[in-house]
C-alpha positions as CSV (number, residue, x, y, z in Angstrom):
1,M,0.0,0.3,0.0
2,S,2.1,3.6,-1.1
3,K,1.5,6.2,1.3
4,Q,-1.2,8.2,0.1
5,D,-3.4,4.8,0.3
6,E,-2.8,4.8,3.9
7,V,-3.3,8.7,3.8
8,A,-6.7,7.8,2.0
9,A,-7.3,5.1,5.1
10,T,-6.8,6.7,7.9
11,A,-8.8,9.6,6.5
12,I,-11.7,7.1,6.0
13,R,-11.2,5.3,9.7
14,K,-11.0,8.8,11.2
15,S,-14.4,9.9,9.3
16,T,-16.0,6.7,9.8
17,L,-15.7,7.1,14.0
18,I,-16.5,11.1,14.1
19,S,-19.9,9.7,12.4
20,L,-20.5,6.7,14.3
21,K,-19.4,9.7,17.6
22,E,-22.1,11.7,16.0
23,K,-24.9,8.9,15.9
24,K,-24.0,8.0,19.6
25,R,-24.2,11.1,20.5
26,A,-27.2,11.9,19.2
27,R,-29.3,8.4,19.8
28,L,-28.0,9.3,23.6
29,N,-29.5,13.3,23.3
30,Q,-32.4,11.1,21.9
31,L,-33.1,8.7,25.2
32,K,-32.2,11.8,27.1
33,Q,-35.4,13.3,26.2
34,D,-37.7,10.7,25.6
35,Y,-36.9,10.2,29.6
36,E,-37.4,13.7,30.1
37,N,-40.6,13.4,28.6
38,E,-41.6,10.1,29.9
39,I,-41.4,11.6,33.4
40,R,-42.9,14.4,32.7
41,N,-45.9,12.3,31.6
42,I,-45.5,9.9,34.2
43,N,-46.1,13.3,37.0
44,L,-49.0,14.9,34.2
45,Q,-51.1,11.6,35.1
46,Y,-50.4,12.2,38.5
47,A,-51.4,14.9,39.0
48,E,-55.0,15.1,37.2
49,D,-55.8,11.4,38.4
50,P,-59.7,11.6,39.6
51,E,-58.8,10.0,42.9
52,R,-55.8,12.1,44.1
53,L,-57.8,15.0,43.2
54,N,-60.5,13.6,45.4
55,A,-58.1,12.6,48.1
56,K,-56.5,15.9,47.8
57,Y,-59.7,18.3,48.3
58,A,-62.0,15.9,50.1
59,A,-64.3,16.3,47.0
60,A,-66.7,13.1,47.9
61,D,-66.4,11.1,50.7
62,Y,-64.9,13.8,52.9
63,A,-66.6,16.7,52.1
64,K,-69.3,17.7,56.0
65,S,-71.3,19.8,53.9
66,E,-72.3,21.2,50.1
67,K,-71.0,24.1,50.3
68,A,-67.5,22.2,51.3
69,K,-67.8,19.5,48.4
70,K,-68.7,23.0,45.9
71,K,-65.5,24.8,47.3
72,A,-63.7,21.5,46.7
73,E,-65.1,20.3,43.2
74,A,-63.9,24.2,42.2
75,K,-60.3,24.3,43.3
76,I,-60.2,20.7,41.0
77,K,-61.4,22.8,38.2
78,S,-59.4,25.5,39.1
79,E,-55.9,22.8,39.4
80,K,-57.2,20.5,35.9
81,L,-57.1,24.1,34.3
82,Q,-53.4,24.7,35.6
83,I,-52.6,20.9,34.6
84,E,-53.8,21.7,31.2
85,L,-52.4,24.6,30.8
86,Q,-48.8,23.0,31.5
87,K,-50.0,20.3,28.9
88,N,-49.9,23.1,26.2
89,K,-46.3,24.8,27.4
90,R,-42.8,23.3,26.3
91,T,-41.2,21.4,28.9
92,F,-37.6,23.1,29.8
93,T,-35.1,20.0,29.3
94,L,-32.9,18.9,31.8
95,G,-29.9,21.0,30.1
96,E,-32.3,23.7,31.1
97,E,-33.2,23.1,34.6
98,I,-29.6,22.8,35.7
99,A,-28.6,25.5,33.6
100,S,-31.5,27.8,34.9
101,S,-30.9,26.6,38.6
102,I,-26.9,27.7,39.1
103,V,-28.2,31.3,37.7
104,Q,-30.7,31.5,40.4
105,S,-28.1,30.0,42.7
106,I,-26.0,32.4,42.2
107,G,-28.5,35.6,42.1
108,A,-28.9,34.0,45.4
109,C,-25.8,34.2,47.4
110,L,-25.0,37.3,45.6
111,F,-27.8,39.3,47.0
112,I,-27.0,37.7,50.5
113,A,-23.7,39.9,49.8
114,C,-25.6,43.2,48.4
115,T,-28.2,43.5,51.1
116,A,-25.8,43.3,53.7
117,I,-23.5,46.0,51.9
118,L,-26.9,48.3,51.3
119,E,-27.8,47.7,55.2
120,T,-24.2,49.1,56.0
121,L,-24.7,52.4,54.1
122,A,-28.0,52.8,55.2
123,I,-26.5,52.8,59.0
124,R,-23.8,55.3,57.4
125,D,-24.3,57.5,55.0
126,A,-28.2,57.5,54.6
127,T,-29.1,61.7,55.3
128,S,-32.2,61.7,56.4
129,Y,-35.2,58.3,56.8
130,I,-32.4,56.8,58.0
131,N,-34.2,53.7,60.2
132,L,-37.0,53.5,57.2
133,T,-34.0,53.3,54.8
134,T,-32.3,50.5,57.1
135,V,-35.7,48.7,57.0
136,L,-36.5,49.3,53.0
137,Y,-33.2,48.2,52.2
138,A,-33.5,45.1,54.1
139,L,-37.5,43.8,52.5
140,F,-35.6,44.6,49.3
141,G,-33.2,42.3,49.9
142,S,-34.5,39.5,51.7
143,S,-37.6,39.7,49.1
144,M,-35.0,39.2,46.2
145,I,-33.3,36.7,47.8
146,L,-36.3,34.4,48.3
147,M,-36.9,34.7,44.7
148,F,-33.8,33.5,43.5
149,V,-34.3,30.6,46.0
150,F,-38.0,29.9,45.3
151,S,-36.8,30.4,41.2
152,V,-33.8,27.6,42.1
153,L,-36.5,25.5,43.8
154,R,-39.5,25.5,40.3
155,H,-36.3,24.5,38.6
156,A,-34.6,21.8,40.7
157,L,-37.6,20.1,40.9
158,P,-39.8,17.5,39.7
159,N,-43.0,17.3,40.8
160,Y,-45.7,19.6,39.0
161,Q,-47.3,19.9,42.2
162,A,-44.1,21.8,43.6
163,K,-43.1,23.3,40.5
164,E,-45.8,25.1,40.2
165,V,-46.2,26.3,43.9
166,F,-42.3,27.9,43.6
167,N,-43.0,28.8,40.7
168,R,-46.3,31.1,41.9
169,L,-44.2,31.9,44.5
170,S,-40.9,33.1,42.7
171,H,-43.4,36.0,40.6
172,V,-44.9,37.1,43.8
173,F,-41.8,37.9,45.2
174,S,-40.9,39.7,42.0
175,F,-43.2,42.3,42.4
176,L,-43.0,42.7,45.7
177,I,-39.4,43.7,44.7
178,I,-41.3,46.1,42.4
179,G,-43.0,47.3,45.4
180,F,-39.9,47.9,47.9
181,G,-38.1,49.0,45.4
182,Y,-40.1,52.1,44.7
183,S,-40.3,52.4,47.9
184,I,-36.7,53.9,48.6
185,Y,-36.8,56.2,45.9
186,T,-40.3,57.6,45.7
187,I,-40.7,58.2,50.0
188,T,-37.0,58.2,51.2
189,K,-35.9,60.4,47.2
190,I,-38.4,61.7,45.8
191,Q,-40.6,62.6,48.7
192,G,-43.8,65.0,49.2
193,V,-47.2,64.6,47.1
194,I,-45.6,63.6,43.8
195,G,-43.5,60.5,45.6
196,W,-46.3,59.2,47.1
197,V,-49.0,59.6,44.6
198,L,-46.7,57.5,42.4
199,Y,-45.8,55.0,45.4
200,G,-49.9,54.4,45.5
201,I,-50.1,53.3,42.1
202,V,-47.5,51.5,41.8
203,C,-48.8,49.8,44.6
204,A,-51.7,49.0,43.6
205,I,-50.8,47.8,39.7
206,I,-48.1,44.9,41.9
207,I,-50.9,44.0,43.8
208,V,-53.6,43.4,41.5
209,G,-50.6,42.2,39.6
210,A,-49.0,39.6,42.6
211,F,-53.0,38.3,43.0
212,F,-53.8,37.3,40.4
213,Y,-50.4,35.1,39.9
214,A,-50.8,33.9,43.7
215,I,-54.7,32.7,42.8
216,A,-54.1,31.4,38.7
217,G,-50.5,31.2,38.3
218,S,-50.0,31.3,34.5
219,K,-53.1,31.6,33.3
220,F,-53.0,35.3,32.5
221,E,-48.9,34.9,31.8
222,K,-49.6,37.6,29.0
223,L,-51.2,40.1,32.1
224,N,-48.1,39.8,34.2
225,I,-46.1,40.3,32.0
226,I,-47.5,43.4,31.0
227,F,-48.5,44.2,34.6
228,Y,-44.7,43.9,35.5
229,A,-43.7,46.2,32.3
230,V,-45.7,49.1,33.4
231,S,-45.1,48.5,37.2
232,G,-41.2,48.6,36.6
233,W,-41.2,51.5,33.7
234,A,-44.0,54.0,35.7
235,G,-40.7,55.8,37.5
236,L,-40.3,57.2,33.7
237,V,-42.7,60.0,34.7
238,V,-40.9,61.4,37.0
239,S,-37.4,60.8,35.3
240,K,-36.8,64.6,35.7
241,I,-37.0,64.4,39.4
242,L,-35.5,61.3,39.7
243,Y,-32.0,62.6,37.9
244,T,-32.3,66.1,40.5
245,V,-32.5,63.7,43.6
246,L,-30.6,60.8,43.0
247,S,-26.2,60.5,42.0
248,P,-25.5,60.6,38.4
249,E,-24.1,57.1,39.6
250,S,-27.2,56.1,41.2
251,F,-29.7,57.6,38.4
252,R,-27.3,56.0,35.2
253,M,-27.4,52.2,37.1
254,L,-30.6,52.2,37.6
255,V,-31.8,53.1,33.8
256,L,-30.0,50.2,32.8
257,A,-31.4,48.5,35.4
258,G,-35.1,48.9,33.7
259,I,-33.1,48.1,30.5
260,F,-32.3,45.2,31.3
261,Y,-35.2,43.8,33.5
262,L,-37.3,44.5,29.9
263,I,-35.2,42.9,27.7
264,G,-35.3,39.9,30.3
265,L,-38.7,39.9,30.4
266,I,-38.9,39.3,26.3
267,F,-36.3,36.3,25.8
268,Y,-38.4,35.1,29.2
269,S,-41.1,35.1,27.7
270,L,-40.1,33.2,24.8
271,R,-40.2,29.2,25.8
272,K,-40.7,27.8,22.8
273,I,-37.3,28.9,22.1
274,K,-34.6,26.5,23.2
275,Y,-32.8,28.2,26.6
276,M,-34.2,31.5,25.7
277,H,-36.1,31.4,28.9
278,F,-32.1,30.7,30.7
279,V,-31.0,33.7,29.1
280,G,-33.9,35.5,30.3
281,N,-32.5,35.1,33.7
282,C,-29.3,35.4,33.0
283,I,-30.0,39.0,31.9
284,M,-32.1,39.7,35.0
285,L,-29.8,38.8,37.0
286,I,-27.6,41.8,35.6
287,G,-30.4,43.9,35.9
288,S,-30.8,43.5,39.4
289,I,-27.2,44.2,39.7
290,Y,-27.3,47.7,37.9
291,M,-30.7,48.1,40.3
292,F,-28.5,46.9,43.7
293,F,-25.3,49.5,43.0
294,S,-27.9,52.2,41.8
295,L,-29.2,51.2,45.5
296,F,-25.2,51.5,46.4
297,Y,-24.9,54.7,44.9
298,I,-27.7,56.6,46.0
299,N,-26.5,58.2,49.3
300,L,-23.3,59.4,47.1
């Protein structure tokens, strides 16, 4: 065999090995996807099992009155609706769930440190409303930490009911973060009638949004995204006042936080496209970091 033939044979062997490895990888990925789909189907079948629902809500044997039975039937109907909504959604792959869990874990760890820093700055640098600022920073930071923790659990746990509970909690605390964040800017910085009016409007929006998500979950997902966007950018109407009462660094960071949150919401809602939800989580984490720095520079 000539040297040229040997080179050709070697190239063919390498090509064959690469092809076989690709086939192996594709087959393993398919098996992995089938496995994840089977687990999801089993969880959904368990969730919609009539016996489980009746036992959970005491719709038959354990209902003490007609009123209790109707209440149980309403709860069963609501849970069945949530299950149907879940069936129509694209399931996150294991890789997506792990990636989102890691990002949210990083966020939780970061904001444990960030909350401690903000508390120290409130005590050291605040010139007015020192006690109130300290409390608001604590509420903002703890809400941020809990939101990240609930989001981690939402992505990490395989059980459908657990996912739904922690998904709702994470979204409710997202609204609380907006509320506590606004309270810092409107009450301690803008102050006066304008500050309180804006704070009241934002509180009304987030209370309605949090209530909707706590009761209905992702049934009104698009409406909830609108609530997030409107409440988050409501401060735009007093942007001139914010520019005068905040330090340039704080105002700049606040604007960047709003931009990143808005972009993150767009990616977050593109669930049909693989890893877009994860990208949205990453972008919103960056927005949260900018929010921290806005508060960090607020008294400079």
